[in-house]
C-alpha positions in Angstrom: 100.8 83.4 69.4 104.1 81.8 70.5 107.0 82.7 68.3 109.4 79.8 67.8 113.2 80.2 67.4 112.9 79.8 63.4 110.9 83.0 62.8 113.2 85.4 65.0 115.0 87.0 62.0 111.4 88.2 60.7 110.3 89.5 63.8 113.2 90.6 66.2 115.5 93.4 66.0 117.5 94.5 62.9 121.1 94.9 62.8 122.5 97.3 65.4 119.9 96.1 67.9 121.0 93.2 70.4 121.9 90.1 68.9 119.2 87.6 67.7 118.7 84.4 70.1 120.5 81.1 68.5 118.6 79.0 66.6 120.0 75.9 67.8 119.1 74.3 70.9 121.5 75.5 73.8 123.5 73.2 76.2 122.3 75.4 79.2 120.3 73.7 82.2 116.5 73.1 82.0 114.3 76.2 82.4 113.5 75.8 85.9 117.2 75.1 86.9 118.0 78.6 87.5 120.0 81.4 85.6 121.6 80.5 82.4 125.2 81.3 82.9 125.6 81.9 79.3 123.3 85.0 79.5 125.4 88.2 80.1 124.5 90.1 83.3 123.4 93.6 82.6 125.2 96.5 84.7 122.9 97.8 87.3 122.2 101.7 86.4 123.5 104.1 89.1 120.1 105.2 90.0 118.8 106.3 93.4 115.8 104.1 94.6 112.3 105.6 95.5 109.2 104.6 97.0 105.5 105.7 96.7 106.3 107.2 93.4 103.8 108.8 91.1 104.7 110.2 87.7 101.6 111.4 85.7 101.2 113.4 82.5 98.7 114.0 79.9 100.5 114.2 76.7 104.2 114.1 77.7 105.7 110.7 77.1 107.3 109.0 80.3 110.5 107.5 79.8 113.6 106.5 82.0 115.2 104.3 84.5 113.5 103.6 88.0 114.3 101.5 91.1 111.8 100.9 93.7 113.1 100.2 97.3 109.6 99.2 99.2 111.4 99.7 102.5 112.3 103.6 101.9 109.9 105.6 104.3 110.1 108.7 102.1 107.1 109.8 100.1 107.3 110.9 96.6 103.6 111.7 96.0 102.3 114.9 94.9 100.7 116.7 97.9 97.1 116.5 96.3 97.2 113.1 95.8 98.6 112.4 99.4 95.3 114.4 100.8 93.2 112.1 98.4 94.6 109.0 99.7 93.9 110.0 103.3 90.3 110.8 102.5 89.8 107.2 101.2 90.8 105.6 104.4 93.4 103.3 106.0 92.5 100.5 103.8 93.1 102.6 100.7 96.4 103.6 101.8 97.3 100.1 102.5 96.7 99.1 98.8 98.3 102.3 97.4 101.0 101.3 94.8 104.7 101.8 95.6 105.2 103.5 92.1 102.4 104.5 89.6 102.9 105.7 86.0 100.2 107.3 83.8 100.3 109.1 80.8 97.0 110.1 79.6 97.8 110.1 75.6 101.5 109.4 75.5 103.9 106.4 75.3 105.5 105.0 78.3 109.0 103.4 78.4 110.3 102.1 81.6 113.4 100.2 82.6 111.8 99.2 86.0 113.4 97.4 89.0 112.8 96.4 92.5 115.8 96.6 94.7 116.7 96.7 98.7 119.6 95.5 100.8 116.8 94.2 103.4 116.4 90.4 103.8 112.6 91.1 104.3 110.4 89.2 101.6 107.9 91.9 100.5 105.8 92.4 97.5 106.0 95.7 95.8 103.0 97.1 93.9 103.5 98.9 90.5 101.0 100.2 88.1 101.6 101.4 84.5 98.7 102.8 82.5 97.6 105.2 79.5 94.6 105.7 77.3 96.6 105.7 74.0 100.2 104.9 73.1 102.7 102.1 73.5 103.7 100.9 76.7 107.4 99.2 77.0 108.3 97.5 80.6 111.8 96.2 81.0 111.7 94.7 84.7 114.6 93.7 87.0 113.9 92.1 90.4 116.6 91.8 93.3 115.9 88.6 95.3 114.0 88.1 97.7 111.9 90.9 96.5 108.7 90.2 94.6 106.5 92.4 92.4 102.8 92.8 91.5 103.0 94.5 88.2 99.7 95.9 86.6 99.9 97.2 83.0 97.0 98.8 81.1 96.3 100.4 78.0 93.0 101.3 75.8 94.4 102.0 72.5 98.1 101.0 72.9 100.4 98.0 72.5 102.1 96.5 75.5 105.4 95.1 75.7 106.9 93.7 79.0 110.4 91.9 79.5 110.5 89.8 82.6 113.8 88.9 84.3 114.9 85.5 85.2 114.2 86.0 88.7 110.6 86.4 88.2 108.4 83.5 89.6 104.9 83.5 89.3 101.8 84.0 87.1 101.2 86.1 84.1 97.7 87.1 82.9 97.4 88.5 79.3 94.4 89.9 78.0 93.5 91.9 74.7 89.8 92.6 73.3 90.9 93.3 69.7 94.8 92.5 69.4 97.0 89.6 69.5 99.1 87.8 72.3 102.6 87.0 71.4 105.2 85.1 73.5 108.6 85.5 72.4 111.1 82.7 72.1 113.3 83.1 75.4 110.2 83.6 77.7 108.3 80.7 76.0 111.2 78.1 76.9 110.7 79.2 80.8 107.1 79.3 81.1 104.0 76.8 81.5 100.8 77.3 80.0 97.8 77.2 82.1 95.0 78.7 79.6 95.7 79.8 76.3 92.9 81.4 74.0 93.0 83.9 71.1 92.3 87.2 73.3 93.7 85.8 76.7 96.3 83.7 78.5 97.3 82.6 82.0 101.1 81.4 82.2 103.4 80.5 85.0 107.0 81.5 84.9 109.9 80.4 87.2 110.8 77.5 89.2 108.0 75.1 89.2 108.1 74.2 93.0 108.1 77.7 94.2 104.8 78.8 92.3 101.5 78.0 94.2 102.9 79.2 97.3 101.9 82.1 99.4 101.1 85.5 97.7 104.1 87.0 99.5 106.4 84.4 98.0 105.6 84.8 94.2 105.4 87.4 91.6 102.3 88.3 89.6 101.8 90.4 86.4 98.8 91.4 84.6 98.9 92.8 81.2 95.7 94.1 79.3 95.0 96.2 76.3 91.7 96.8 74.7 92.6 97.5 71.1 96.4 96.9 71.0 98.9 94.0 70.9 100.1 92.3 74.4 103.8 90.9 74.0 105.8 89.3 76.8 109.5 88.2 76.5 112.6 87.6 78.7 115.0 90.4 79.6 118.4 90.0 78.0 117.3 87.4 75.7 114.5 88.6 73.8 114.2 91.4 71.3 111.0 92.7 69.8 110.3 95.2 67.1 106.5 95.6 66.0 105.9 94.9 62.5 104.1 97.2 60.1 100.4 96.2 59.0 100.2 94.9 55.6 98.4 98.4 54.5 101.2 100.6 55.6 103.5 98.2 54.0 101.7 98.2 50.7 101.6 102.3 51.0 105.1 102.6 51.7 106.0 100.3 48.7 103.6 102.4 46.6 105.3 105.6 47.5 108.6 104.1 46.4 107.1 103.0 43.2 107.5 99.5 44.3 103.8 98.4 43.7 100.2 99.3 44.1 97.8 99.8 47.1 94.8 97.8 46.9 91.5 99.8 47.6 89.5 96.9 49.4 
């Protein structure tokens, strides 16, 4: 589902959150001409960058601001995981992610960024996953760094906000949920494949997409029973609507109506 601007008030944040997107067409340059100067730049948080980071819990929510520096030689992997990686061989070590966030039965909420002062064009691999609980990721990328982001949940909803600096493809998949593209992201993406349960879209400057893997970004979002929502950081906001049943139940408890038993 692609949400047009006219439907923003019914879906996006309520009063007190970020202001809604304008309903009138803007005078900003075309989507692939670069960053919109009208969009206010976010201040970069004062967080020490890390690399080879693993955050893993069972029922404790994971939440916070994380910055990944792929050139950082220090390892933040727990000892038992580091030993397991060595037993898997050298090839396994090469494929190890720069950051892994896993909560078995808890939500994950991340302000995630890739930063570095090095001019080297390097791709950072980040995995975010859980079995149950919603996952929300706000991503930022410091040029010329790129990312391979993999977000998975069995029973939770996934909401990801990409930055304007993201250049590459996004694969979305859900088995029993719904795909939603928010208005800001919809204006800077091109659809390669769109079906009810899976989609492939390209985001960013058209002349840069389709180059070597090290030159572009990649994002894969997958949920078995939840919804998958994709938006643009700093321009889109999203609040999940209650299902019709819960709306009716709430109205019944307030004395506003009845709940159908069907």
